C-alpha positions, 0 to 999 in steps of 0.5 A: 499499500502506498502512503500519501504524504501531503507534507511539504519537504522542509526547506532549510534557510541560510545561516542567519547573518551569513550574507552580512558577515560575508560582505563585512568580511570582504569589505574589511579585507579590501579596507584592511590597509586602512583603519576602516578595516579594523572597524568593519572587521570587528562588526563582521566578527560580532555578526559571525559569532551571532550567526554561529551561536544561532546555528549551534542552537538549531542546526537542522534549521540551517543549510551549509554555513559556508558563507558564514564561516568565510565571512567570519574568517575574512573578518578576523584577517581584516581586523588583524590587517586593520590593527596593523594598519593603525599601529603603523600609522600611529608609529609613523606619526610619532616618528615623523613628529619626533623627527621634525621636532628634532630637526627644527631644534637642530636648525633653530632658525630665528627670523 
């Protein structure tokens, strides 16, 4: 005897925040050489963490988490690049200020 199932197959959703995390991860990598990568990367890491927690709480509801994982990893890399860029910027400005202060003291131009 054949069973008649009138139930529709369950469709799984994308992991929550996966697209947002992916976009922020890409933007943090692109702007990682600037200090904006630091901010975008941190926001991407936060959204990626929220998405991973939601998937862990209800794994059968969501399909592959590839976009979420890729975005999370790119956000972490973008955060590191942005932090390095900020550190290099601060060191460069400090060294430049010290050099010009030393140079002006050396020259002591009195007009």
